[in-house]
Every structure is written in structure tokens, then in C-alpha cells.
C-alpha positions in Angstrom: -0.1 -0.2 0.0 1.0 3.6 -0.5 2.2 5.8 2.3 -1.3 7.9 1.6 -3.5 4.9 1.7 -1.4 3.9 5.0 -2.5 7.3 6.6 -6.1 6.9 5.5 -6.3 3.7 7.4 -4.7 5.5 10.1 -7.5 7.7 10.0 -10.2 5.1 9.1 -9.2 3.3 12.5 -9.6 6.6 14.4 -12.7 8.1 12.6 -14.7 5.1 11.5 -13.7 2.6 14.5 -13.1 4.8 17.7 -15.0 8.0 17.2 -18.4 6.1 16.3 -17.7 2.6 18.0 -18.2 0.8 14.9 -17.2 -2.9 15.5 -18.0 -3.8 11.7 -15.3 -1.6 10.5 -13.1 -2.7 13.4 -13.1 -6.1 11.5 -12.1 -4.4 8.0 -9.6 -2.2 9.8 -7.8 -3.9 12.6 -6.2 -7.1 12.6 -7.5 -10.1 14.4 -4.4 -10.5 16.6 -3.1 -6.8 16.7 -0.6 -5.7 19.0 -1.2 -2.6 21.2 0.9 -0.8 23.3 0.1 2.1 25.6 2.1 4.1 27.8 0.2 5.4 30.7 -1.9 4.0 33.4 -1.8 0.0 33.7 -5.8 0.2 33.9 -5.7 2.1 30.6 -4.0 -0.9 28.9 -6.2 -3.4 31.0 -9.1 -1.5 29.8 -8.4 -1.1 26.1 -7.1 -4.7 25.8 -10.0 -6.2 27.8 -7.3 -8.4 29.5 -6.2 -10.0 25.9 -2.7 -10.6 27.6 -4.2 -13.2 30.3 -5.0 -16.6 29.5 -8.9 -17.5 28.5 -10.5 -20.7 28.3 -12.8 -19.0 25.6 -9.7 -18.4 23.8 -10.8 -14.4 22.7 -9.1 -12.7 20.0 -7.5 -9.4 20.7 -9.7 -7.9 18.5 -12.9 -9.1 20.3 -11.1 -8.1 23.6 -10.3 -4.6 22.2 -13.9 -4.4 20.9 -15.3 -5.1 24.4 -13.0 -2.4 25.7 -14.3 0.0 23.4 -17.6 -1.0 24.2 -17.0 -0.5 28.0 -15.2 3.2 27.0 -18.3 3.9 24.5 -20.8 3.2 27.1 -18.9 5.4 30.1 -18.4 8.0 27.6 -21.0 8.1 24.7 -19.7 11.3 23.0 -16.2 9.8 23.2 -14.4 11.7 20.4 -10.8 12.1 18.7 -10.1 15.1 16.6 -7.1 14.1 14.4 -4.6 17.0 13.7 -4.3 15.8 9.8 -1.8 18.0 8.9 0.5 16.4 11.6 0.1 12.5 9.9 3.5 11.3 9.0 4.3 7.7 7.1 7.0 6.0 6.5 7.3 2.1 5.1 4.5 0.5 7.2 4.4 3.0 10.1 2.0 6.2 10.4 2.1 8.6 13.2 -0.2 11.6 14.3 -1.5 13.2 17.0 -5.3 14.0 18.2 -7.3 15.8 21.1 -9.8 13.4 22.6 -12.9 14.9 24.4 -15.5 12.7 26.2 -18.0 13.6 28.9 -18.3 10.9 31.8 -21.8 9.4 31.3 -21.7 5.8 32.9 -19.9 3.6 34.9 -15.9 3.8 34.3 -14.2 1.3 36.4 -16.8 0.9 38.9 -17.3 5.1 39.1 -20.4 6.1 38.4 -21.3 9.0 36.1 -20.0 12.2 37.2 -21.1 14.0 34.2 -17.7 15.9 33.9 -16.3 16.8 30.4 -12.4 15.8 29.8 -10.2 16.9 27.5 -6.5 14.9 26.4 -4.1 15.1 24.0 -2.7 12.2 22.5 -0.4 10.7 20.1 0.1 7.6 18.3 1.8 5.5 15.8 0.4 2.6 13.7 1.8 -0.3 11.7 -0.3 -0.9 8.9 0.0 -4.1 7.0 -2.5 -5.1 4.0 -4.6 -2.5 4.8 -5.3 -3.2 8.6 -3.4 -2.0 11.8 -1.4 -5.0 13.0 0.4 -3.0 15.7 0.1 0.6 17.6 2.0 2.4 20.1 -0.2 5.3 22.2 0.5 8.0 24.5 -1.9 10.3 26.1 -2.2 12.5 29.3 -3.8 10.0 31.3 -3.3 11.3 34.9 -5.0 14.5 33.6 -7.8 12.3 32.2 -8.5 10.7 35.8 -7.9 14.1 37.4 -10.5 15.7 35.3 -12.7 12.8 36.3 -11.8 13.9 40.0 -10.6 10.2 40.4 -7.2 11.3 41.5 -6.4 13.9 43.8 -3.2 15.9 43.3 -1.9 17.0 46.7 -0.1 20.8 45.6 
């Protein structure tokens, strides 16, 4: 695939899968056994991978675990939205890097915390490895401390 096609897959994963929570598009754009790497809070890694690293008698695929995690996030934050900074996309080989702003309102249960109604904004960045038109691996980083602080889940001592 061309670099421009890989950039489009990057955008499609965010704009067609993550933003609307479209699980059919997830099947089209994400490899069944993709690997996700997330720098930050361990709970975010666990939540987004839905325990894919742990053994499970049902042998759930990483994609299915991701879709479960996405469903949990969408239930807690139904207006979850990433706004990609399109002018920041960089592609080289099978890698595409970019940055975006996340905005969401806590309207449902999140990690056992009932809805707070708080609106959160977080800057994030990521790199996706695209092979054959699908994301096969991703590295992501965001201000998760700011995220949980905005939800008033963590008190910062000053």
C-alpha cells in the first residue's frame, strides 16, 4: 500500500472505528491479533485490551477483546471523540504517526465509578503499523493522569 493509503487507514481506525464505536469497521481495519502498546496508566492498557494478555478458556482474539474494551469506553463516555490533527500525520514504510485531541463526557460507569458528568479533554499521539490495509500494531500515549484528574478520580496534592 502507498503511504497515503496507510495514512487513510490510520484516519479510518480513529474516525470510523473509535469515534462511532463501529465494530463492523473494526473487523475491516484492525487485524484479529493486533498488538497494542499504551504508555501510561496500567488500567488503560488493561481496559483497552480487555485482558487480552491473560489466558482465557474462550480463547478470545485481541480484536474481540479490543471491541469489548471499546464498548465499555463508549458506554461510560458516549460522546467519546478524537479530533485528528490531519496536518501532523507522518508516514514512513508501514508506520503512520499522528496526534489528536480526545474529548468526552463521563456519563456511565467507568472502572466502577458512577457517572460524574465531567467533561474531559486530553492530547494524545500514536503510531500505527499498517499491513495489508489493517492496523497490526499500535503505540499510543496520552495524558492519562490529566484524564483521571479531570474526572476527579485522583487528587493531586499541591
